[in-house]
N, C-alpha and C positions, 0 to 999 in steps of 0.2 A: 463433397466427403465425408465416408461415412466415419465417427471416431468412436471411439469407447472408452470406459473409466479403467486404468490399470491401478491395482494396489500397489505400492513401491514399500521397501523394508523401513520401517521407522527410526528415525534419527536415535543414535546407542543413549542421550541423557533420556529421551522419554517426557521430553520437557514440550513446555506447550512452545510453539510456534507460532509467531507472532506477523511473521514481514518475508517475503523472499522478493528477490530480485535478479535478474540475468541480465549476461552481456554477449547472449548469442551463441557462446561456448562453455560458461559456467553457469552455476547457481549459486547463491549465497541467501542460506536462511539463518533469519533472528529470532530472538525470542527471550522465554525465563522467567520467572517471578522471585524474588528474590536473590537470584544468581543470573550469570551473564551466560544465554547459551549463543553460538552463532558453529556455523559450520558449512564449509563448502565443499563443490563437487565439480567435476568435469564431466562427469557422465550421469546428469540429475534426471533425465528420463529413463534410468535403469536405476536409478535408487542407489546407485552403487557408490561408492568412491568418498563417501563423506569425511572429511577432514575437519576436526574439532578445533576450532579458537577461541581467542580469550581477549576481550578488549578493555577487561579491569573495569565491569559494570555490574552493575545489581539487580539487571532485567532490559532488556533490550528492546526496540518498538519499531525500529525499523533501522536497513540498509541499504546503502547503494554502493554499486563498482562503477567503475571506466579507468580499464587498463589496470596496471598495479595499482591503483587508488581506491579505497574501500574505505567508507564512512561509517558507521553507526551513531544513535542514538537512542535514549530511553529516560528510565525513573532516575529521580533526584539527578534532571541535570545535566547527565553522562553523553559526552560526544567526544570520541573518540578517531583517529585516522590511521589506514594503514597505508605505507607506500611500497610496500612488497607484497602484495594480493591477499593480505590477509592474514600473514604468517604471524606478524608483530602489531601492535597497537602503541599509538601516541595519545593520550589523554588530551583533547583542546577544552580549554575553560573558556566558553562562553559568557558566562554571568547572567544563567538561568535562575541561578536562585533556589536550587532544589525542585525546580519544577519540573513535572514529567514530560519530556520530549517526544513527541506521537511521529514525527517525518522529518526526513532529512532529505533533501534532493537538490539537482543541481539542474539549473534551467538551460534554454539555449545558448545565451549570452556568457553561460559561463558563472553567475553567480549560485552562490551556496544558501540554500533555505532551510532553516529551521522553526517547525511551530511545536507549540505546547500546551499548557493549564493557563488559564486565565489571558486569553487572547496576545499570551506570546508569539511573536514573530522577531524572526531575526534573518539579517542578510549578510553574506559575505563576501567579497569580489577578490579575496585573496586566499581564503581557507587559516586564518589568524585570529582575524578580529572583525568581530561581528558585532553589525549596529543595530538596534529596533529599527524595527519599523511599525507603525502605528497600525493594526490590525482593525482600529475604530468598532473593536468590541468587545465583553469580558469572558462570552465564550471562550470555553476550550476548543481548539482549535486540532483539530482530528487529522487525518490522512493527507498528505499535499502528494499530486500529482502535474510533471509538467507538462504543457502541450505547446504548441504552435502559439496561440494567444495569449499565454503567458502563464506562471504558476493557479493553479486550480487550488481551495482547501475547503474541505468538509468541517460544518461547526457543531458542538454540541447543542445549539440549541433553534437547530432546523434550516441552519443557512449552506448558502455555498458564497465564497469569495471568490475573486478574481482578482488578478496582483498585473495590473499595468504598470512598469516600469519602477516606481516606489510608491505609487497610490494603488491603495485597494479598494474596489468596489465590490458593494454586495451586491450577488443577483436579486431577482425577484420572487425566488426560491422561497415558500412560506409553508415549510413542512414541520414535522411535530417530533421533538426530540430528537435524539442525538442522528445524525450524520456522519456517516461514515468513510465514505471513500468518492470523491467526484472522479469523473475521466470524460476526457473529451477525443468522441471515436475518430476513425479515419476520414469520417465527413465532415470534420466540426463538431458535431452534436454533442453537448455537455448532458452528463449523466452522472449520476448522486445515488447511493444507496444508505440505506442505514435500519433503525429498528422498526418492531412491528411490519415487515414487508415493504417499507416506500422504497420505490423504485421512481425516480423522476427522469423526467429527460426535456430538455430545450433546444430548440432549432433555428433558435435567434438571441445568440449570444445571452442568453440569461436574462432576455428581459422578458419571457415568460415561460413556466412549464406546464407540461399535463404528466400525471400518474399514468405509470406502466404497469399492466400486472406481472409480476416476476414468479406467479403460479406457488406461492406461500406468504404466509399470514406473519411467518418468525423472523427474527434477528437474519440482517443480513450483511455482511461483511462487506465486501469487497466487489466493483464492477471492474472487468477488466478486456481488451480487446486482442486479439487474436491476431497473427500476422495476416491472416487474408479478410480480416474485417469483423469477421465476428465476434459479438460483442457477449461477455457470460459472466453471470452476477453467482455468488457462492454465501452460504451464511448458514444458518444451524442447522442441525440433523443431517448434515451432510449436504445441505440443498446443492445441484447445480443446475441452473437454466440457462441455455443460449439464445440469440438472437441471430437470425440472418438477415434481418434487414434494418440494421441502423439502430435496434434496440425498440422499434416499434411493438415487436411483440416476441414470446417467448416459447421454446418448448422445455421441457422439465429433460432432464437425465437422469435415469436409473440407474443405481449403481448400490453396493453393498461395499465399496473399496476404502471409505471412510466413516465413522460414526462421529457424535458429536459436532463442533461446530469449525466447519473449515474457514479459519480467522484471514488466511491470504490467498492469491495467487497471483502468478506472473505469465507471461506466454513466455513457450520456450520452445524451439524450431517451429511446427506445424500444429502447436496444440498447447496446453496449459499444465502448468505444475502449480499442485494444489497442497496447500500445511496446514498443519492445527493442533487439536488437542492432542495431548500425548506424543507431540513427535511424528504423528500420522502424515504419511506423505502418499500421494497420489499423480498423477499424469492423464491426463485428457485427451488424447491424441489418434 
C-alpha cells in the first residue's frame, strides 16, 4: 500500500497537542500548557469537525476513550472523567499530590492505570478509588500503553517496565535518558523510543533489547502500530519513519505537512493520525 502525508487544518486553539487517541470512528486530541486543550472529531482524517471541550485542567497529557466514557489526565495531579462522550467532565481525586500525570489507560481486564512523576503508579477497578502500586523506581513514569501481556511503561531513566497483575517487572532495557513511549507490536515484539534517536526492540519479552535505526538522532516521541502491522516512529522536525518488518528496519517518509515536533500519533482507519506543536495535525494514509 502506498501512503502519503496530508496536512490537516490546525486545531483552533493553536496550542500544543500532546496526546491523541481514537476508537475507530472518533479521535480525541489533548494537550495545552497552563490551560486545558481538548477536542474531538467524528471525521479526524479530514481534519474537520473538531469540537472543543474542557475538563477543568491546566494542561493535559493523555486522553483515553471507550464508548461514551472519556478519561483525561495531566498537570497538577488532574484526572477527569466524562460519561457523555466528552461534552462534560467530573474531576476525580486520586491522591496524586500535585504530580504531573503522563498517561491514563485501561488494560484488557478493565482496570484503569495512571502514571506520573517520581514513580507514581496507581490502579483502579471501579473508576473511583485509585490505589498505589509499587513501581520499584523513583524515575518519572512516562507514557503507558496496554498490551496482551500487560501494561508497558517508559521511564525517564532509560527503562521500560512491564506490569504483570500487581507486580511491576523491570525489563533488561539499558537506554540513556528519557524514554517516551513503549509498544507491543502485533507480533508481540516490545519496542520503545526516546531522546537522541534511541529506538529499541525486544523479541523475547524484554529479556534483551537491540537498538534499531530510526533514521534520525533527534528526539523521538512515539512509536505506534497501524492496523496492517506497519510500525511508525515520529518525533522532532516532523520526523516520520515506518517499518514493514516488525520494527527491524525503517524507511523515512519525507513530507512538509508538519514542522517542529510531532508529539503524538495514533492509528486510525488504514493510516496514522499525527499531532504536534501549535495544534498541527496531519494524516498518514
